[in-house]
N, CA, C, O and the ligand as a Tripos MOL2 file, in Angstrom:
@<TRIPOS>MOLECULE
protein
  193   191    49     0     0
PROTEIN
NO_CHARGES

@<TRIPOS>ATOM
      1 N           0.8800   -1.1950    0.1100 N.3       1 MET1
      2 CA         -0.0500    0.1040    0.0540 C.3       1 MET1
      3 C           0.9080    1.1240    0.1180 C.2       1 MET1
      4 O           1.8690    1.1020    0.8870 O.2       1 MET1
      5 N           0.5990    2.2270   -0.8660 N.am      2 LYS2
      6 CA          1.4330    3.3440   -0.8610 C.3       2 LYS2
      7 C           0.7640    4.4630    0.0630 C.2       2 LYS2
      8 O          -0.4400    4.6900    0.1790 O.2       2 LYS2
      9 N           1.9230    5.1620    0.7480 N.am      3 VAL3
     10 CA          1.4480    6.1550    1.5780 C.3       3 VAL3
     11 C           2.0640    7.3500    1.1390 C.2       3 VAL3
     12 O           2.8540    7.2980    0.1970 O.2       3 VAL3
     13 N           1.7830    8.5090    1.7470 N.am      4 THR4
     14 CA          2.3560    9.8600    1.3930 C.3       4 THR4
     15 C           2.7850   10.4790    2.7190 C.2       4 THR4
     16 O           2.0880   10.6040    3.7260 O.2       4 THR4
     17 N           4.2600   10.9050    2.5130 N.am      5 ASP5
     18 CA          4.7110   11.5710    3.8200 C.3       5 ASP5
     19 C           4.1680   12.9620    3.6720 C.2       5 ASP5
     20 O           4.2630   13.6360    2.6460 O.2       5 ASP5
     21 N           3.5740   13.3410    4.8180 N.am      6 PRO6
     22 CA          2.7600   14.7100    4.6890 C.3       6 PRO6
     23 C           3.7290   15.8410    4.8780 C.2       6 PRO6
     24 O           3.3290   17.0030    4.8080 O.2       6 PRO6
     25 N           4.9850   15.5500    5.1130 N.am      7 VAL7
     26 CA          5.8880   16.7700    5.3530 C.3       7 VAL7
     27 C           6.5670   17.0110    4.0230 C.2       7 VAL7
     28 O           6.5520   18.1730    3.6170 O.2       7 VAL7
     29 N           7.1800   16.0590    3.2580 N.am      8 CYS8
     30 CA          7.8150   16.3290    2.0380 C.3       8 CYS8
     31 C           6.9800   15.9250    0.8210 C.2       8 CYS8
     32 O           7.2870   16.3550   -0.2920 O.2       8 CYS8
     33 N           5.9910   15.1550    0.9890 N.am      9 GLY9
     34 CA          5.0790   14.8650   -0.1850 C.3       9 GLY9
     35 C           5.6060   13.6050   -0.7980 C.2       9 GLY9
     36 O           4.9700   13.0770   -1.7110 O.2       9 GLY9
     37 N           6.6470   13.1210   -0.3880 N.am     10 MET10
     38 CA          6.9530   11.9000   -1.1220 C.3      10 MET10
     39 C           5.9430   10.6290   -0.8880 C.2      10 MET10
     40 O           5.3390   10.4320    0.1670 O.2      10 MET10
     41 N           5.8730    9.8920   -1.9300 N.am     11 SER11
     42 CA          5.0520    8.6240   -1.6200 C.3      11 SER11
     43 C           5.9540    7.2710   -1.7320 C.2      11 SER11
     44 O           6.9690    7.2130   -2.4260 O.2      11 SER11
     45 N           5.4630    6.2260   -0.9790 N.am     12 PHE12
     46 CA          6.4390    5.2040   -1.0120 C.3      12 PHE12
     47 C           5.5630    3.9440   -0.3880 C.2      12 PHE12
     48 O           4.4000    4.1350   -0.0340 O.2      12 PHE12
     49 N           6.0450    2.9470   -0.3000 N.am     13 ASP13
     50 CA          5.3230    1.7770    0.1820 C.3      13 ASP13
     51 C           5.1780    1.9200    1.7450 C.2      13 ASP13
     52 O           6.1220    2.3920    2.3770 O.2      13 ASP13
     53 N           4.2480    1.6020    2.2630 N.am     14 GLN14
     54 CA          4.1430    1.8340    3.7580 C.3      14 GLN14
     55 C           5.0640    0.9920    4.4490 C.2      14 GLN14
     56 O           5.4350    1.4090    5.5470 O.2      14 GLN14
     57 N           5.5910   -0.2840    3.9850 N.am     15 GLU15
     58 CA          6.6270   -1.0540    4.5500 C.3      15 GLU15
     59 C           7.8590   -0.3290    4.5610 C.2      15 GLU15
     60 O           8.6510   -0.5740    5.4710 O.2      15 GLU15
     61 N           8.1520    0.5410    3.6780 N.am     16 ASP16
     62 CA          9.3050    1.1270    3.5560 C.3      16 ASP16
     63 C           9.5070    2.4310    4.2750 C.2      16 ASP16
     64 O          10.4840    3.1530    4.0750 O.2      16 ASP16
     65 N           8.4380    2.7270    5.2090 N.am     17 ALA17
     66 CA          8.5330    3.9390    6.0450 C.3      17 ALA17
     67 C           9.3590    3.8280    7.1260 C.2      17 ALA17
     68 O           9.3920    2.8120    7.8210 O.2      17 ALA17
     69 N          10.1020    4.9030    7.3430 N.am     18 VAL18
     70 CA         11.4320    4.8240    8.3630 C.3      18 VAL18
     71 C          10.6750    5.1410    9.6850 C.2      18 VAL18
     72 O          11.1240    4.6550   10.7230 O.2      18 VAL18
     73 N           9.4730    5.9800    9.7280 N.am     19 ALA19
     74 CA          8.8100    6.3190   11.0000 C.3      19 ALA19
     75 C           7.3850    6.3280   10.7950 C.2      19 ALA19
     76 O           6.9670    6.6060    9.6700 O.2      19 ALA19
     77 N           6.5060    6.0380   11.8130 N.am     20 THR20
     78 CA          5.1790    6.0970   11.7500 C.3      20 THR20
     79 C           4.7740    6.8990   13.0900 C.2      20 THR20
     80 O           5.3660    6.6410   14.1380 O.2      20 THR20
     81 N           3.8590    7.7770   13.0480 N.am     21 VAL21
     82 CA          3.2620    8.5150   14.1380 C.3      21 VAL21
     83 C           1.8100    8.3930   14.1040 C.2      21 VAL21
     84 O           1.1970    8.4130   13.0360 O.2      21 VAL21
     85 N           1.2390    8.2670   15.2360 N.am     22 GLU22
     86 CA         -0.3250    8.4070   15.2740 C.3      22 GLU22
     87 C          -0.6030    9.7540   15.7360 C.2      22 GLU22
     88 O           0.0050   10.1930   16.7130 O.2      22 GLU22
     89 N          -1.4940   10.4700   15.1030 N.am     23 HIS23
     90 CA         -1.9830   11.6980   15.6240 C.3      23 HIS23
     91 C          -3.3050   11.8170   15.4730 C.2      23 HIS23
     92 O          -3.7550   11.5970   14.3490 O.2      23 HIS23
     93 N          -4.0830   12.1310   16.3910 N.am     24 GLU24
     94 CA         -5.5470   12.1630   16.5830 C.3      24 GLU24
     95 C          -6.1290   11.0000   15.9260 C.2      24 GLU24
     96 O          -7.0960   11.1860   15.1880 O.2      24 GLU24
     97 N          -5.6950    9.8900   16.0870 N.am     25 GLY25
     98 CA         -6.4900    8.5320   15.5180 C.3      25 GLY25
     99 C          -5.9190    8.1790   13.9830 C.2      25 GLY25
    100 O          -6.2030    7.1200   13.4240 O.2      25 GLY25
    101 N          -5.2330    9.0190   13.4940 N.am     26 THR26
    102 CA         -4.6930    8.7510   12.0890 C.3      26 THR26
    103 C          -3.1060    8.3310   12.1430 C.2      26 THR26
    104 O          -2.3760    8.8710   12.9740 O.2      26 THR26
    105 N          -2.6610    7.4670   11.3400 N.am     27 GLU27
    106 CA         -1.3000    7.0930   11.3710 C.3      27 GLU27
    107 C          -0.7500    7.8920   10.1130 C.2      27 GLU27
    108 O          -1.3810    7.9350    9.0570 O.2      27 GLU27
    109 N           0.4680    8.5180   10.3030 N.am     28 TYR28
    110 CA          1.2890    9.1510    9.4190 C.3      28 TYR28
    111 C           2.4790    8.4730    9.1570 C.2      28 TYR28
    112 O           3.0150    8.0000   10.1600 O.2      28 TYR28
    113 N           3.0980    8.2750    7.9900 N.am     29 HIS29
    114 CA          4.2100    7.5310    7.6990 C.3      29 HIS29
    115 C           5.2810    8.5620    6.9930 C.2      29 HIS29
    116 O           4.8840    9.3860    6.1690 O.2      29 HIS29
    117 N           6.5770    8.4680    7.3470 N.am     30 PHE30
    118 CA          7.3330    9.3880    7.3080 C.3      30 PHE30
    119 C           8.8240    8.6260    6.4190 C.2      30 PHE30
    120 O           9.2430    7.5370    6.8130 O.2      30 PHE30
    121 N           9.3690    9.2110    5.4580 N.am     31 CYS31
    122 CA         10.4980    8.8040    4.6390 C.3      31 CYS31
    123 C          11.7610    8.7490    5.6610 C.2      31 CYS31
    124 O          12.5800    7.8340    5.5800 O.2      31 CYS31
    125 N          11.8640    9.7350    6.5820 N.am     32 SER32
    126 CA         12.9910    9.7720    7.3810 C.3      32 SER32
    127 C          12.7270   10.3560    8.7270 C.2      32 SER32
    128 O          11.6180   10.8660    8.8840 O.2      32 SER32
    129 N          13.4910   10.3630    9.6320 N.am     33 SER33
    130 CA         13.3250   10.7240   10.9740 C.3      33 SER33
    131 C          13.2290   12.4530   11.1440 C.2      33 SER33
    132 O          12.6850   13.0780   12.0540 O.2      33 SER33
    133 N          13.9450   12.9750    9.9550 N.am     34 ASP34
    134 CA         13.8420   14.3280    9.8700 C.3      34 ASP34
    135 C          12.3820   14.8010    9.7680 C.2      34 ASP34
    136 O          11.9500   15.6550   10.5430 O.2      34 ASP34
    137 N          11.6430   14.2560    8.8320 N.am     35 CYS35
    138 CA         10.2860   14.4060    8.6150 C.3      35 CYS35
    139 C           9.4350   14.1070    9.6640 C.2      35 CYS35
    140 O           8.4370   14.7890    9.8970 O.2      35 CYS35
    141 N           9.7470   13.1570   10.3040 N.am     36 LYS36
    142 CA          8.7690   12.6130   11.5630 C.3      36 LYS36
    143 C           9.0060   13.7070   12.6390 C.2      36 LYS36
    144 O           8.0320   13.9860   13.3370 O.2      36 LYS36
    145 N          10.1980   14.3780   12.8690 N.am     37 GLU37
    146 CA         10.3600   15.2050   13.8680 C.3      37 GLU37
    147 C           9.8910   16.5430   13.3620 C.2      37 GLU37
    148 O           9.5750   17.3830   14.2050 O.2      37 GLU37
    149 N           9.8160   16.8090   12.2080 N.am     38 GLU38
    150 CA          9.2520   18.1530   11.7410 C.3      38 GLU38
    151 C           7.6700   18.2700   11.9900 C.2      38 GLU38
    152 O           7.0660   19.2780   12.3580 O.2      38 GLU38
    153 N           7.1280   16.9670   11.6960 N.am     39 PHE39
    154 CA          5.6450   16.6920   11.9650 C.3      39 PHE39
    155 C           5.4160   16.7790   13.3260 C.2      39 PHE39
    156 O           4.3680   17.3260   13.6670 O.2      39 PHE39
    157 N           6.1940   16.3450   14.2140 N.am     40 GLN40
    158 CA          5.7700   16.4390   15.5870 C.3      40 GLN40
    159 C           5.9780   17.6550   16.1320 C.2      40 GLN40
    160 O           5.3210   17.9700   17.1250 O.2      40 GLN40
    161 N           6.8020   18.4280   15.6500 N.am     41 GLU41
    162 CA          6.8770   19.9890   16.1530 C.3      41 GLU41
    163 C           5.7250   20.6500   15.7430 C.2      41 GLU41
    164 O           5.2730   21.5090   16.5000 O.2      41 GLU41
    165 N           5.0280   20.3610   14.4420 N.am     42 ASN42
    166 CA          4.0130   21.2070   14.2410 C.3      42 ASN42
    167 C           2.8550   20.3410   13.4540 C.2      42 ASN42
    168 O           2.5640   20.5380   12.2750 O.2      42 ASN42
    169 N           2.2720   19.3940   14.2590 N.am     43 PRO43
    170 CA          1.4000   18.4710   13.5610 C.3      43 PRO43
    171 C           0.1560   19.2270   12.8600 C.2      43 PRO43
    172 O          -0.3300   18.7860   11.8180 O.2      43 PRO43
    173 N          -0.2620   20.2290   13.4040 N.am     44 ALA44
    174 CA         -1.4240   20.9010   12.8540 C.3      44 ALA44
    175 C          -1.1060   21.3890   11.4270 C.2      44 ALA44
    176 O          -2.0220   21.4960   10.6110 O.2      44 ALA44
    177 N           0.0960   21.6710   11.1220 N.am     45 ASP45
    178 CA          0.4900   22.3470    9.7920 C.3      45 ASP45
    179 C           0.3830   21.1480    8.6900 C.2      45 ASP45
    180 O           0.1840   21.4020    7.5020 O.2      45 ASP45
    181 N           0.5250   19.8730    9.1660 N.am     46 TYR46
    182 CA          0.4450   18.9900    8.2630 C.3      46 TYR46
    183 C          -0.4770   17.9040    8.2490 C.2      46 TYR46
    184 O          -0.4250   17.0830    7.3330 O.2      46 TYR46
    185 N          -1.3710   17.8050    9.2280 N.am     47 ALA47
    186 CA         -2.5360   16.7750    9.5670 C.3      47 ALA47
    187 C          -3.5760   17.2290    8.7180 C.2      47 ALA47
    188 O          -3.6290   18.4540    8.6020 O.2      47 ALA47
    189 N          -4.3950   16.5830    8.1090 N.am     48 ASP48
    190 CA         -5.5120   16.8920    7.4300 C.3      48 ASP48
    191 C          -6.5400   17.4100    8.3990 C.2      48 ASP48
    192 O          -7.6500   17.7570    7.9940 O.2      48 ASP48
    193 ZN          9.8980   12.8180    4.0580 Zn       49 ZN49
@<TRIPOS>BOND
     1     1     2 1
     2     2     3 1
     3     3     4 2
     4     3     5 am
     5     5     6 1
     6     6     7 1
     7     7     8 2
     8     7     9 am
     9     9    10 1
    10    10    11 1
    11    11    12 2
    12    11    13 am
    13    13    14 1
    14    14    15 1
    15    15    16 2
    16    15    17 am
    17    17    18 1
    18    18    19 1
    19    19    20 2
    20    19    21 am
    21    21    22 1
    22    22    23 1
    23    23    24 2
    24    23    25 am
    25    25    26 1
    26    26    27 1
    27    27    28 2
    28    27    29 am
    29    29    30 1
    30    30    31 1
    31    31    32 2
    32    31    33 am
    33    33    34 1
    34    34    35 1
    35    35    36 2
    36    35    37 am
    37    37    38 1
    38    38    39 1
    39    39    40 2
    40    39    41 am
    41    41    42 1
    42    42    43 1
    43    43    44 2
    44    43    45 am
    45    45    46 1
    46    46    47 1
    47    47    48 2
    48    47    49 am
    49    49    50 1
    50    50    51 1
    51    51    52 2
    52    51    53 am
    53    53    54 1
    54    54    55 1
    55    55    56 2
    56    55    57 am
    57    57    58 1
    58    58    59 1
    59    59    60 2
    60    59    61 am
    61    61    62 1
    62    62    63 1
    63    63    64 2
    64    63    65 am
    65    65    66 1
    66    66    67 1
    67    67    68 2
    68    67    69 am
    69    69    70 1
    70    70    71 1
    71    71    72 2
    72    71    73 am
    73    73    74 1
    74    74    75 1
    75    75    76 2
    76    75    77 am
    77    77    78 1
    78    78    79 1
    79    79    80 2
    80    79    81 am
    81    81    82 1
    82    82    83 1
    83    83    84 2
    84    83    85 am
    85    85    86 1
    86    86    87 1
    87    87    88 2
    88    87    89 am
    89    89    90 1
    90    90    91 1
    91    91    92 2
    92    91    93 am
    93    93    94 1
    94    94    95 1
    95    95    96 2
    96    95    97 am
    97    97    98 1
    98    98    99 1
    99    99   100 2
   100    99   101 am
   101   101   102 1
   102   102   103 1
   103   103   104 2
   104   103   105 am
   105   105   106 1
   106   106   107 1
   107   107   108 2
   108   107   109 am
   109   109   110 1
   110   110   111 1
   111   111   112 2
   112   111   113 am
   113   113   114 1
   114   114   115 1
   115   115   116 2
   116   115   117 am
   117   117   118 1
   118   118   119 1
   119   119   120 2
   120   119   121 am
   121   121   122 1
   122   122   123 1
   123   123   124 2
   124   123   125 am
   125   125   126 1
   126   126   127 1
   127   127   128 2
   128   127   129 am
   129   129   130 1
   130   130   131 1
   131   131   132 2
   132   131   133 am
   133   133   134 1
   134   134   135 1
   135   135   136 2
   136   135   137 am
   137   137   138 1
   138   138   139 1
   139   139   140 2
   140   139   141 am
   141   141   142 1
   142   142   143 1
   143   143   144 2
   144   143   145 am
   145   145   146 1
   146   146   147 1
   147   147   148 2
   148   147   149 am
   149   149   150 1
   150   150   151 1
   151   151   152 2
   152   151   153 am
   153   153   154 1
   154   154   155 1
   155   155   156 2
   156   155   157 am
   157   157   158 1
   158   158   159 1
   159   159   160 2
   160   159   161 am
   161   161   162 1
   162   162   163 1
   163   163   164 2
   164   163   165 am
   165   165   166 1
   166   166   167 1
   167   167   168 2
   168   167   169 am
   169   169   170 1
   170   170   171 1
   171   171   172 2
   172   171   173 am
   173   173   174 1
   174   174   175 1
   175   175   176 2
   176   175   177 am
   177   177   178 1
   178   178   179 1
   179   179   180 2
   180   179   181 am
   181   181   182 1
   182   182   183 1
   183   183   184 2
   184   183   185 am
   185   185   186 1
   186   186   187 1
   187   187   188 2
   188   187   189 am
   189   189   190 1
   190   190   191 1
   191   191   192 2
@<TRIPOS>SUBSTRUCTURE
     1 MET1         2 RESIDUE 1 A MET
     2 LYS2         6 RESIDUE 1 A LYS
     3 VAL3        10 RESIDUE 1 A VAL
     4 THR4        14 RESIDUE 1 A THR
     5 ASP5        18 RESIDUE 1 A ASP
     6 PRO6        22 RESIDUE 1 A PRO
     7 VAL7        26 RESIDUE 1 A VAL
     8 CYS8        30 RESIDUE 1 A CYS
     9 GLY9        34 RESIDUE 1 A GLY
    10 MET10       38 RESIDUE 1 A MET
    11 SER11       42 RESIDUE 1 A SER
    12 PHE12       46 RESIDUE 1 A PHE
    13 ASP13       50 RESIDUE 1 A ASP
    14 GLN14       54 RESIDUE 1 A GLN
    15 GLU15       58 RESIDUE 1 A GLU
    16 ASP16       62 RESIDUE 1 A ASP
    17 ALA17       66 RESIDUE 1 A ALA
    18 VAL18       70 RESIDUE 1 A VAL
    19 ALA19       74 RESIDUE 1 A ALA
    20 THR20       78 RESIDUE 1 A THR
    21 VAL21       82 RESIDUE 1 A VAL
    22 GLU22       86 RESIDUE 1 A GLU
    23 HIS23       90 RESIDUE 1 A HIS
    24 GLU24       94 RESIDUE 1 A GLU
    25 GLY25       98 RESIDUE 1 A GLY
    26 THR26      102 RESIDUE 1 A THR
    27 GLU27      106 RESIDUE 1 A GLU
    28 TYR28      110 RESIDUE 1 A TYR
    29 HIS29      114 RESIDUE 1 A HIS
    30 PHE30      118 RESIDUE 1 A PHE
    31 CYS31      122 RESIDUE 1 A CYS
    32 SER32      126 RESIDUE 1 A SER
    33 SER33      130 RESIDUE 1 A SER
    34 ASP34      134 RESIDUE 1 A ASP
    35 CYS35      138 RESIDUE 1 A CYS
    36 LYS36      142 RESIDUE 1 A LYS
    37 GLU37      146 RESIDUE 1 A GLU
    38 GLU38      150 RESIDUE 1 A GLU
    39 PHE39      154 RESIDUE 1 A PHE
    40 GLN40      158 RESIDUE 1 A GLN
    41 GLU41      162 RESIDUE 1 A GLU
    42 ASN42      166 RESIDUE 1 A ASN
    43 PRO43      170 RESIDUE 1 A PRO
    44 ALA44      174 RESIDUE 1 A ALA
    45 ASP45      178 RESIDUE 1 A ASP
    46 TYR46      182 RESIDUE 1 A TYR
    47 ALA47      186 RESIDUE 1 A ALA
    48 ASP48      190 RESIDUE 1 A ASP
    49 ZN49       193 GROUP 0 **** ****
């Protein structure tokens, strides 16, 4: 299943995600720990 990194917009297979974060009941997948950290600093900027 393809997922999209909400920070950088890259899409990749879910199994290739480097990091996964749950925010308000939705899982977000990230290509790198940098993207994950950026999301966690400002989740409201990236969450739907
Ligand atoms: Zn990314």
